[in-house]
Backbone as CSV, one residue per row, in Angstrom:
resi,resn,N_x,N_y,N_z,CA_x,CA_y,CA_z,C_x,C_y,C_z
1,MET,-30.229,-1.399,-6.164,-30.945,-0.960,-5.060,-32.491,-0.544,-5.412
2,ARG,-33.385,-1.048,-4.791,-34.655,-0.720,-5.165,-35.463,-0.475,-3.589
3,LEU,-36.332,0.446,-3.577,-37.220,0.818,-2.488,-38.244,-0.120,-2.696
4,PHE,-38.986,-0.307,-1.557,-39.920,-1.058,-1.307,-41.198,-0.211,-1.774
5,VAL,-42.328,-0.545,-2.325,-43.471,-0.039,-2.702,-44.504,-0.688,-1.751
6,ASP,-45.726,-0.198,-1.928,-46.993,-0.564,-1.013,-47.189,-1.956,-1.260
7,GLY,-47.486,-2.797,-0.156,-47.586,-4.279,-0.306,-46.432,-5.045,-0.193
8,GLU,-45.165,-4.668,-0.707,-44.083,-5.175,-0.772,-42.944,-5.184,0.487
9,GLY,-43.213,-4.389,1.341,-42.252,-4.088,2.334,-42.851,-3.170,3.430
10,GLY,-42.174,-2.517,4.132,-42.455,-1.551,5.017,-41.466,-0.807,5.793
11,HIS,-41.682,-0.312,7.154,-40.702,0.253,7.896,-39.934,-0.677,9.039
12,MET,-38.828,-0.482,9.413,-38.248,-1.053,10.469,-38.725,-0.459,11.951
13,LEU,-37.653,-0.010,12.479,-37.594,0.618,13.741,-38.135,1.925,13.619
14,ASP,-37.677,3.015,12.603,-38.186,4.216,12.773,-39.097,4.407,11.647
15,ASN,-40.498,5.003,12.127,-41.546,5.133,11.228,-41.158,6.125,9.932
16,SER,-40.193,6.729,10.227,-39.959,7.807,9.105,-39.094,7.461,8.134
17,ALA,-38.402,5.833,8.189,-37.352,5.764,7.394,-37.926,4.468,6.523
18,ASN,-37.212,4.449,5.540,-37.683,3.630,4.331,-36.843,2.266,4.527
19,VAL,-37.061,1.068,4.273,-36.254,-0.314,4.023,-35.769,-0.388,2.476
20,VAL,-34.565,-0.556,2.375,-34.103,-0.858,1.028,-33.649,-2.289,1.116
21,GLN,-33.892,-2.861,0.084,-33.154,-4.480,-0.195,-31.914,-4.442,-0.632
22,THR,-30.840,-4.857,0.000,-29.411,-4.956,-0.524,-29.109,-6.273,-0.482
23,SER,-27.835,-6.546,-1.064,-27.327,-7.823,-1.154,-27.037,-8.538,0.057
24,ASN,-26.824,-7.610,1.136,-26.769,-8.126,2.715,-28.006,-8.107,3.346
25,GLY,-29.180,-8.045,2.732,-30.220,-8.019,3.448,-31.183,-6.490,3.467
26,LEU,-31.872,-6.437,4.314,-32.496,-5.285,4.505,-31.757,-4.099,5.151
27,LEU,-32.082,-3.146,4.660,-31.164,-1.837,5.252,-32.138,-0.557,5.354
28,GLN,-32.122,0.053,6.461,-32.852,1.136,6.921,-32.339,2.335,6.421
29,VAL,-33.140,3.076,5.606,-32.384,4.497,5.252,-33.035,5.543,5.902
30,SER,-32.539,6.263,6.651,-32.962,7.445,7.379,-33.307,8.636,6.472
31,GLU,-34.136,9.681,6.955,-34.385,10.888,6.241,-33.221,11.359,5.915
32,GLU,-32.228,11.647,6.767,-30.866,12.119,6.501,-30.058,11.647,5.055
33,GLU,-30.352,10.393,5.026,-29.631,9.722,4.122,-30.496,9.658,2.762
34,LYS,-31.841,10.316,3.057,-32.473,10.610,1.410,-32.123,11.596,0.828
35,GLY,-31.826,12.541,1.417,-31.268,13.926,0.895,-31.280,15.000,1.774
36,SER,-30.171,15.860,1.529,-29.949,16.985,2.408,-29.804,18.345,1.468
37,ALA,-30.063,19.423,1.901,-29.722,20.639,1.422,-28.199,20.802,1.261
38,ASN,-27.359,20.433,2.301,-25.989,20.447,2.463,-25.385,19.507,1.527
39,PRO,-24.662,19.526,0.259,-23.994,18.662,-0.357,-23.035,17.801,0.093
40,VAL,-22.328,18.342,1.216,-21.305,17.511,1.919,-21.930,16.236,2.761
41,ILE,-23.031,16.960,3.485,-23.836,15.814,4.434,-24.396,14.958,3.339
42,HIS,-25.027,15.243,2.365,-25.624,14.394,1.462,-24.696,13.232,0.930
43,HIS,-23.364,13.870,0.386,-22.552,12.888,0.004,-21.914,11.916,1.041
44,LEU,-21.911,12.480,2.106,-21.258,11.408,3.274,-22.234,10.612,3.587
45,SER,-23.647,10.860,3.900,-24.907,10.083,3.903,-24.680,8.770,2.706
46,VAL,-24.675,9.246,1.454,-24.661,8.546,0.449,-23.686,7.465,0.622
47,TYR,-22.623,8.022,0.887,-21.194,7.074,1.032,-21.555,5.971,2.047
48,LYS,-21.930,6.485,3.284,-22.306,5.621,4.376,-23.374,4.471,4.026
49,THR,-24.348,4.912,3.169,-25.541,3.785,2.812,-24.824,2.985,1.795
50,ARG,-23.830,3.149,0.814,-23.317,2.440,0.065,-22.460,1.380,0.658
51,ALA,-21.632,2.156,1.556,-20.545,1.207,2.376,-21.442,0.243,3.098
52,ARG,-22.811,0.463,3.623,-23.345,-0.642,4.373,-23.898,-1.518,3.551
53,MET,-24.045,-1.213,2.234,-24.762,-2.366,1.356,-23.396,-3.150,0.700
54,LEU,-22.219,-3.223,0.824,-21.250,-3.855,0.324,-21.064,-5.161,1.194
55,SER,-21.034,-6.452,0.355,-20.904,-7.428,1.204,-19.455,-7.581,1.888
56,ASP,-19.419,-8.059,2.975,-18.135,-8.289,3.678,-17.214,-9.212,2.802
57,ASP,-17.507,-10.229,2.190,-16.768,-10.773,1.245,-15.995,-9.892,0.218
58,ARG,-16.805,-9.158,-0.217,-16.281,-8.171,-1.442,-15.484,-7.206,-0.806
59,VAL,-15.627,-6.906,0.352,-14.798,-5.835,0.926,-13.224,-6.408,1.440
60,GLU,-13.692,-7.545,1.848,-12.206,-8.306,2.292,-11.309,-8.725,1.214
61,LYS,-12.025,-9.254,0.220,-11.287,-9.522,-1.263,-10.508,-8.407,-1.817
62,LYS,-11.307,-7.186,-1.783,-10.551,-5.826,-2.143,-9.652,-5.472,-1.340
63,ALA,-9.491,-5.582,0.238,-8.774,-4.970,0.934,-7.380,-5.898,0.719
64,ARG,-7.647,-7.228,0.624,-6.440,-8.092,0.461,-5.693,-7.664,-0.712
65,GLU,-6.377,-7.305,-1.987,-5.932,-7.012,-3.222,-4.928,-5.592,-3.040
66,LEU,-5.724,-4.680,-2.437,-4.851,-3.472,-2.143,-3.623,-3.675,-1.420
67,HIS,-3.884,-4.491,-0.249,-2.681,-4.696,0.524,-1.607,-5.329,-0.150
68,ALA,-1.818,-6.369,-1.053,-0.935,-7.064,-1.828,-0.112,-6.285,-2.860
69,ALA,-0.983,-5.319,-3.355,-0.610,-4.342,-4.277,0.456,-3.280,-3.782
70,ASN,0.427,-3.055,-2.662,0.938,-1.909,-2.092,1.981,-2.005,-0.813
71,SER,1.989,-3.424,-0.311,2.661,-3.542,0.837,3.379,-5.020,0.554
72,TYR,4.705,-5.254,1.467,5.478,-6.345,1.315,5.128,-7.339,2.347
73,THR,4.483,-6.752,3.366,4.231,-7.570,4.512,2.849,-8.507,4.328
74,ASP,2.897,-9.693,5.050,1.989,-10.738,4.825,0.647,-10.388,5.597
75,TRP,-0.478,-10.516,4.887,-2.006,-10.187,5.499,-2.002,-10.683,6.844
76,ALA,-1.686,-12.029,7.264,-1.565,-12.816,8.420,-0.950,-11.839,9.492
77,ALA,0.192,-11.252,8.950,0.924,-10.672,10.205,0.338,-9.234,10.593
78,LEU,-0.644,-8.707,9.752,-1.129,-7.411,10.200,-1.939,-7.509,11.630
79,SER,-2.105,-6.528,12.284,-2.850,-6.256,13.312,-4.084,-6.162,12.787
80,ASP,-5.148,-6.423,13.844,-6.623,-6.299,13.497,-6.912,-4.812,13.056
81,ASP,-6.260,-3.772,13.688,-6.390,-2.381,13.257,-5.996,-2.192,11.977
82,ASP,-4.857,-2.754,11.499,-4.264,-2.324,10.186,-5.161,-2.954,9.273
83,LYS,-5.650,-4.354,9.420,-6.736,-5.014,8.467,-7.956,-4.009,8.155
84,GLU,-8.542,-3.700,9.388,-9.566,-2.447,9.369,-9.228,-1.460,8.650
85,LEU,-8.174,-0.878,8.593,-7.775,0.155,7.612,-7.669,-0.185,6.317
86,TRP,-7.087,-1.345,6.051,-7.153,-1.735,4.715,-8.743,-1.898,4.073
87,ARG,-9.513,-2.494,5.126,-10.904,-2.776,4.661,-11.812,-1.246,4.468
88,HIS,-11.447,-0.406,5.166,-11.799,0.821,5.090,-11.437,1.610,3.684
89,MET,-10.142,1.362,3.282,-9.661,1.851,2.165,-10.333,1.152,0.886
90,ALA,-10.845,-0.279,0.994,-11.431,-0.830,-0.017,-12.752,-0.404,-0.176
91,ARG,-13.503,-0.035,1.021,-14.789,0.335,0.841,-14.840,1.736,0.091
92,LEU,-13.640,2.637,0.417,-13.758,3.880,-0.396,-13.545,3.672,-1.692
93,GLU,-12.920,2.716,-2.240,-12.595,2.425,-3.525,-13.861,1.667,-4.234
94,LEU,-14.580,0.799,-3.459,-15.855,0.094,-4.052,-16.850,0.968,-4.139
95,CYS,-16.903,1.947,-3.180,-18.262,3.077,-3.392,-18.041,3.951,-4.440
């Protein structure tokens, strides 16, 4: 992950937020996500930023791997909510 420097990029919607180049494209990083005096808020904001930077294909692959290792049901038989739960667990592991 790299921040833009003068002449390479700029700001998106919020004038106080930097833009970061990720594998999924451009990502706006807010002041809250840059750092906080509260370590819990900072950790959650770092996780949120990292989770947004993961490619959907990578998350889907990891979710299917976790599901296959921990369940006997077929991925196709899962509800959309169950699949999203596996994707969330995959994001936690990948971050």
